[in-house]
N, CA, C and O atoms as CSV, one atom per row, in Angstrom:
chain,resi,resn,atom,element,x,y,z
A,1,UNK,N,N,115.658,160.758,132.873
A,1,UNK,CA,C,115.076,161.183,131.623
A,1,UNK,C,C,116.166,161.482,130.582
A,1,UNK,O,O,115.972,161.233,129.392
A,2,UNK,N,N,117.294,162.009,131.025
A,2,UNK,CA,C,118.409,162.263,130.114
A,2,UNK,C,C,119.193,160.967,129.973
A,2,UNK,O,O,119.551,160.332,130.965
A,3,UNK,N,N,119.454,160.583,128.727
A,3,UNK,CA,C,120.168,159.337,128.465
A,3,UNK,C,C,121.576,159.633,127.945
A,3,UNK,O,O,121.856,160.732,127.468
A,4,UNK,N,N,122.433,158.658,128.043
A,4,UNK,CA,C,123.790,158.776,127.519
A,4,UNK,C,C,123.706,159.145,126.044
A,4,UNK,O,O,122.962,158.533,125.279
A,5,UNK,N,N,124.476,160.147,125.661
A,5,UNK,CA,C,124.512,160.586,124.264
A,5,UNK,C,C,123.563,161.732,123.957
A,5,UNK,O,O,123.670,162.358,122.903
A,6,UNK,N,N,122.632,162.014,124.870
A,6,UNK,CA,C,121.727,163.149,124.659
A,6,UNK,C,C,122.483,164.467,124.803
A,6,UNK,O,O,123.433,164.567,125.580
A,7,UNK,N,N,122.058,165.459,124.060
A,7,UNK,CA,C,122.578,166.820,124.194
A,7,UNK,C,C,121.463,167.657,124.803
A,7,UNK,O,O,120.321,167.611,124.346
A,8,UNK,N,N,121.792,168.409,125.820
A,8,UNK,CA,C,120.813,169.254,126.505
A,8,UNK,C,C,120.990,170.674,126.005
A,8,UNK,O,O,122.060,171.265,126.151
A,9,UNK,N,N,119.937,171.218,125.415
A,9,UNK,CA,C,119.975,172.609,124.944
A,9,UNK,C,C,119.023,173.420,125.801
A,9,UNK,O,O,117.874,173.032,126.008
A,10,UNK,N,N,119.505,174.545,126.298
A,10,UNK,CA,C,118.713,175.390,127.178
A,10,UNK,C,C,118.718,176.829,126.641
A,10,UNK,O,O,119.775,177.413,126.405
A,11,UNK,N,N,117.533,177.378,126.457
A,11,UNK,CA,C,117.379,178.741,125.959
A,11,UNK,C,C,116.488,179.518,126.940
A,11,UNK,O,O,115.326,179.801,126.647
A,12,UNK,N,N,117.055,179.859,128.112
A,12,UNK,CA,C,116.250,180.544,129.132
A,12,UNK,C,C,116.048,182.017,128.774
A,12,UNK,O,O,116.661,182.518,127.831
A,13,UNK,N,N,115.191,182.710,129.524
A,13,UNK,CA,C,115.122,184.165,129.351
A,13,UNK,C,C,116.520,184.748,129.563
A,13,UNK,O,O,117.195,184.421,130.539
A,14,UNK,N,N,116.935,185.590,128.664
A,14,UNK,CA,C,118.291,186.135,128.735
A,14,UNK,C,C,118.428,187.118,129.887
A,14,UNK,O,O,117.516,187.891,130.180
A,15,UNK,N,N,119.582,187.071,130.530
A,15,UNK,CA,C,119.863,188.005,131.611
A,15,UNK,C,C,119.925,189.422,131.051
A,15,UNK,O,O,120.534,189.664,130.010
A,16,UNK,N,N,119.296,190.341,131.746
A,16,UNK,CA,C,119.370,191.745,131.361
A,16,UNK,C,C,118.411,192.160,130.268
A,16,UNK,O,O,118.444,193.310,129.832
A,17,UNK,N,N,117.547,191.248,129.807
A,17,UNK,CA,C,116.573,191.595,128.775
A,17,UNK,C,C,115.185,191.213,129.271
A,17,UNK,O,O,114.984,191.031,130.472
A,18,UNK,N,N,114.243,191.092,128.372
A,18,UNK,CA,C,112.870,190.771,128.737
A,18,UNK,C,C,112.806,189.462,129.514
A,18,UNK,O,O,113.253,188.425,129.023
A,19,UNK,N,N,112.253,189.504,130.724
A,19,UNK,CA,C,112.181,188.306,131.572
A,19,UNK,C,C,110.776,188.072,132.113
A,19,UNK,O,O,110.597,187.265,133.025
A,20,UNK,N,N,109.790,188.753,131.576
A,20,UNK,CA,C,108.433,188.672,132.110
A,20,UNK,C,C,107.595,187.573,131.454
A,20,UNK,O,O,106.408,187.766,131.194
A,21,UNK,N,N,108.208,186.438,131.191
A,21,UNK,CA,C,107.466,185.314,130.633
A,21,UNK,C,C,106.504,184.729,131.655
A,21,UNK,O,O,105.549,184.035,131.306
A,22,UNK,N,N,106.768,185.014,132.904
A,22,UNK,CA,C,105.959,184.517,134.014
A,22,UNK,C,C,105.711,185.687,134.951
A,22,UNK,O,O,106.491,186.639,134.974
A,23,UNK,N,N,104.651,185.625,135.713
A,23,UNK,CA,C,104.319,186.740,136.615
A,23,UNK,C,C,105.442,187.026,137.611
A,23,UNK,O,O,105.587,188.157,138.076
A,24,UNK,N,N,106.233,186.008,137.938
A,24,UNK,CA,C,107.351,186.207,138.861
A,24,UNK,C,C,108.640,186.600,138.142
A,24,UNK,O,O,109.655,186.859,138.788
A,25,UNK,N,N,108.606,186.645,136.817
A,25,UNK,CA,C,109.803,186.992,136.054
A,25,UNK,C,C,110.846,185.885,136.098
A,25,UNK,O,O,110.556,184.760,136.505
A,26,UNK,N,N,112.045,186.210,135.682
A,26,UNK,CA,C,113.174,185.272,135.708
A,26,UNK,C,C,114.366,186.085,136.168
A,26,UNK,O,O,115.088,186.668,135.360
A,27,UNK,N,N,114.561,186.116,137.464
A,27,UNK,CA,C,115.543,187.017,138.070
A,27,UNK,C,C,116.900,186.334,138.283
A,27,UNK,O,O,117.136,185.222,137.811
A,28,UNK,N,N,117.764,187.019,138.992
A,28,UNK,CA,C,119.112,186.488,139.232
A,28,UNK,C,C,119.073,185.151,139.970
A,28,UNK,O,O,119.848,184.246,139.661
A,29,UNK,N,N,118.175,185.028,140.939
A,29,UNK,CA,C,118.069,183.764,141.667
A,29,UNK,C,C,117.720,182.617,140.713
A,29,UNK,O,O,118.290,181.531,140.809
A,30,UNK,N,N,116.790,182.861,139.801
A,30,UNK,CA,C,116.415,181.830,138.830
A,30,UNK,C,C,117.579,181.508,137.895
A,30,UNK,O,O,117.803,180.344,137.565
A,31,UNK,N,N,118.318,182.528,137.467
A,31,UNK,CA,C,119.500,182.291,136.617
A,31,UNK,C,C,120.508,181.408,137.352
A,31,UNK,O,O,121.083,180.489,136.769
A,32,UNK,N,N,120.714,181.696,138.629
A,32,UNK,CA,C,121.673,180.923,139.426
A,32,UNK,C,C,121.194,179.482,139.640
A,32,UNK,O,O,121.995,178.550,139.573
A,33,UNK,N,N,119.912,179.298,139.893
A,33,UNK,CA,C,119.359,177.950,140.072
A,33,UNK,C,C,119.512,177.139,138.788
A,33,UNK,O,O,119.867,175.961,138.832
A,34,UNK,N,N,119.250,177.759,137.664
A,34,UNK,CA,C,119.403,177.084,136.378
A,34,UNK,C,C,120.867,176.726,136.137
A,34,UNK,O,O,121.171,175.613,135.707
A,35,UNK,N,N,121.769,177.656,136.409
A,35,UNK,CA,C,123.201,177.397,136.210
A,35,UNK,C,C,123.661,176.214,137.053
A,35,UNK,O,O,124.459,175.397,136.593
A,36,UNK,N,N,123.167,176.118,138.275
A,36,UNK,CA,C,123.526,174.995,139.143
A,36,UNK,C,C,123.029,173.679,138.555
A,36,UNK,O,O,123.761,172.689,138.534
A,37,UNK,N,N,121.795,173.669,138.082
A,37,UNK,CA,C,121.236,172.449,137.486
A,37,UNK,C,C,122.021,172.038,136.239
A,37,UNK,O,O,122.298,170.855,136.038
A,38,UNK,N,N,122.376,173.007,135.410
A,38,UNK,CA,C,123.136,172.708,134.199
A,38,UNK,C,C,124.534,172.205,134.530
A,38,UNK,O,O,125.060,171.320,133.856
A,39,UNK,N,N,125.131,172.774,135.571
A,39,UNK,CA,C,126.453,172.342,136.004
A,39,UNK,C,C,126.419,170.897,136.493
A,39,UNK,O,O,127.340,170.126,136.224
A,40,UNK,N,N,125.366,170.532,137.204
A,40,UNK,CA,C,125.214,169.151,137.679
A,40,UNK,C,C,125.138,168.200,136.477
A,40,UNK,O,O,125.788,167.155,136.461
A,41,UNK,N,N,124.346,168.571,135.486
A,41,UNK,CA,C,124.217,167.735,134.294
A,41,UNK,C,C,125.547,167.618,133.543
A,41,UNK,O,O,125.934,166.528,133.122
A,42,UNK,N,N,126.241,168.747,133.380
A,42,UNK,CA,C,127.534,168.728,132.680
A,42,UNK,C,C,128.563,167.909,133.462
A,42,UNK,O,O,129.358,167.176,132.874
A,43,UNK,N,N,128.542,168.039,134.785
A,43,UNK,CA,C,129.482,167.284,135.625
A,43,UNK,C,C,129.216,165.786,135.561
A,43,UNK,O,O,130.118,164.980,135.792
A,44,UNK,N,N,127.978,165.414,135.248
A,44,UNK,CA,C,127.625,164.002,135.112
A,44,UNK,C,C,128.000,163.456,133.731
A,44,UNK,O,O,127.748,162.289,133.432
A,45,UNK,N,N,128.605,164.304,132.890
A,45,UNK,CA,C,129.084,163.858,131.593
A,45,UNK,C,C,128.166,164.148,130.423
A,45,UNK,O,O,128.446,163.736,129.297
A,46,UNK,N,N,127.065,164.858,130.678
A,46,UNK,CA,C,126.153,165.193,129.589
A,46,UNK,C,C,126.650,166.433,128.850
A,46,UNK,O,O,127.243,167.329,129.450
A,47,UNK,N,N,126.404,166.474,127.555
A,47,UNK,CA,C,126.739,167.669,126.777
A,47,UNK,C,C,125.638,168.694,127.003
A,47,UNK,O,O,124.456,168.401,126.824
A,48,UNK,N,N,126.036,169.897,127.398
A,48,UNK,CA,C,125.075,170.968,127.692
A,48,UNK,C,C,125.417,172.174,126.831
A,48,UNK,O,O,126.569,172.603,126.777
A,49,UNK,N,N,124.411,172.716,126.159
A,49,UNK,CA,C,124.553,173.921,125.350
A,49,UNK,C,C,123.563,174.937,125.892
A,49,UNK,O,O,122.384,174.632,126.071
A,50,UNK,N,N,124.045,176.145,126.153
A,50,UNK,CA,C,123.198,177.191,126.723
A,50,UNK,C,C,123.308,178.439,125.863
A,50,UNK,O,O,124.404,178.840,125.471
A,51,UNK,N,N,122.170,179.047,125.573
A,51,UNK,CA,C,122.199,180.369,124.935
A,51,UNK,C,C,121.734,181.370,125.982
A,51,UNK,O,O,120.790,181.119,126.732
A,52,UNK,N,N,122.410,182.499,126.015
A,52,UNK,CA,C,122.076,183.565,126.956
A,52,UNK,C,C,122.859,184.795,126.521
A,52,UNK,O,O,123.768,184.702,125.696
A,53,UNK,N,N,122.510,185.928,127.068
A,53,UNK,CA,C,123.299,187.121,126.781
A,53,UNK,C,C,124.570,187.068,127.620
A,53,UNK,O,O,124.596,186.464,128.692
A,54,UNK,N,N,125.610,187.702,127.122
A,54,UNK,CA,C,126.862,187.734,127.868
A,54,UNK,C,C,126.858,188.957,128.769
A,54,UNK,O,O,127.024,190.090,128.317
A,55,UNK,N,N,126.664,188.697,130.056
A,55,UNK,CA,C,126.631,189.767,131.047
A,55,UNK,C,C,127.591,189.413,132.181
A,55,UNK,O,O,128.152,188.317,132.209
A,56,UNK,N,N,127.771,190.326,133.093
A,56,UNK,CA,C,128.618,190.055,134.245
A,56,UNK,C,C,128.104,188.836,135.013
A,56,UNK,O,O,128.888,187.992,135.446
A,57,UNK,N,N,126.786,188.752,135.176
A,57,UNK,CA,C,126.198,187.624,135.903
A,57,UNK,C,C,126.430,186.306,135.164
A,57,UNK,O,O,126.905,185.342,135.764
A,58,UNK,N,N,126.106,186.253,133.893
A,58,UNK,CA,C,126.253,184.982,133.174
A,58,UNK,C,C,127.723,184.574,133.047
A,58,UNK,O,O,128.032,183.383,133.065
A,59,UNK,N,N,128.617,185.531,132.921
A,59,UNK,CA,C,130.042,185.194,132.900
A,59,UNK,C,C,130.472,184.587,134.227
A,59,UNK,O,O,131.336,183.711,134.261
A,60,UNK,N,N,129.870,185.051,135.321
A,60,UNK,CA,C,130.225,184.555,136.650
A,60,UNK,C,C,129.638,183.176,136.928
A,60,UNK,O,O,130.296,182.336,137.542
A,61,UNK,N,N,128.406,182.934,136.482
A,61,UNK,CA,C,127.736,181.683,136.858
A,61,UNK,C,C,127.777,180.604,135.773
A,61,UNK,O,O,127.460,179.447,136.045
A,62,UNK,N,N,128.158,180.964,134.567
A,62,UNK,CA,C,128.198,179.996,133.464
A,62,UNK,C,C,129.549,179.976,132.743
A,62,UNK,O,O,129.570,179.813,131.523
A,63,UNK,N,N,130.673,180.136,133.443
A,63,UNK,CA,C,131.947,180.266,132.725
A,63,UNK,C,C,132.303,179.054,131.876
A,63,UNK,O,O,132.910,179.205,130.816
A,64,UNK,N,N,131.938,177.862,132.318
A,64,UNK,CA,C,132.296,176.655,131.561
A,64,UNK,C,C,131.467,176.491,130.293
A,64,UNK,O,O,131.776,175.645,129.454
A,65,UNK,N,N,130.419,177.295,130.151
A,65,UNK,CA,C,129.565,177.188,128.972
A,65,UNK,C,C,129.880,178.251,127.918
A,65,UNK,O,O,129.251,178.286,126.860
A,66,UNK,N,N,130.848,179.110,128.207
A,66,UNK,CA,C,131.233,180.132,127.237
A,66,UNK,C,C,132.481,179.703,126.506
A,66,UNK,O,O,133.409,179.184,127.126
A,67,UNK,N,N,132.530,179.908,125.193
A,67,UNK,CA,C,133.759,179.566,124.461
A,67,UNK,C,C,134.863,180.566,124.827
A,67,UNK,O,O,134.578,181.693,125.231
A,68,UNK,N,N,136.098,180.151,124.685
A,68,UNK,CA,C,137.189,181.095,124.964
A,68,UNK,C,C,137.162,182.235,123.955
A,68,UNK,O,O,136.719,182.046,122.822
A,69,UNK,N,N,137.629,183.415,124.351
A,69,UNK,CA,C,137.649,184.544,123.402
A,69,UNK,C,C,138.612,184.267,122.251
A,69,UNK,O,O,139.586,183.529,122.402
A,70,UNK,N,N,138.328,184.863,121.117
A,70,UNK,CA,C,139.183,184.684,119.940
A,70,UNK,C,C,140.434,185.501,120.072
A,70,UNK,O,O,141.281,185.482,119.179
């Protein structure tokens, strides 16, 4: 479904904030599963952009998606 040249933008429920979009919520396991899927896409050469809050968890599981500090 993703083609060469496509940009993948992902705006999941932010870690540490409101996550009750679904009865099961969006917990750490879901954040980790999403990070793995995004990493697979990025490793395949696709451009991936992710918005999320900057927390200890997201820094650990999404380091390649964060810009370097100024």
